[in-house]
C-alpha positions, 0 to 999 in steps of 0.5 A: 822267225825269218829276219830277212829284209831286201831292198833296193830294187826298181825300174831301170833301163837296159845298161843301168845299175842297181844295188840291192841290200839284205839285212838279216839277224847276226846269227844268220849272217855270221853262220851261213853262206848267203846268196841272192836268188832271182825269180823271173815271172812265172819261173822258178827261183834260182841262186845267182850269186853267193858269198861265204862267211869268209868272203869268197864269192861265186856267180852263175855264168849269166851274171859273171862280170856284171854282178858283185856280191859283198857283205858288211859284218857290222851291219849284218847286210849282204849287198848285190851290185848289179851293173849293165842290167839286161831285161833277162835280169828282171824278177824278184830278188831274194836273199837267203842262206845257201844251200836251200836245204838250210832255208826255213823261210823267205823275206818279201824280196825286192822287185827288179825290172829292166826295160829294153 
């Protein structure tokens, strides 16, 4: 059974910030690279940031310099700090394993809406 609980989304103005959180099971957290996926309305879900179990992070070009992914091994939680948000960042955000071929289910996600 998938144990992924995302939170922290909301409505912000362009230029604002949000911090997303994702809590999962210890086994998932400790064994996998974890990532944040974004699904804009009517579009496919895509990976925007990931962090390895060793703490190495990677970002798609569109969010580099604005988003920071981190992880807390004590809380089995992955975070996504999002700064200087733009309307194009709007969508449902999900955390999960990376790569997608390792995914067995999805959480409910958290909605981010950025107004211009």
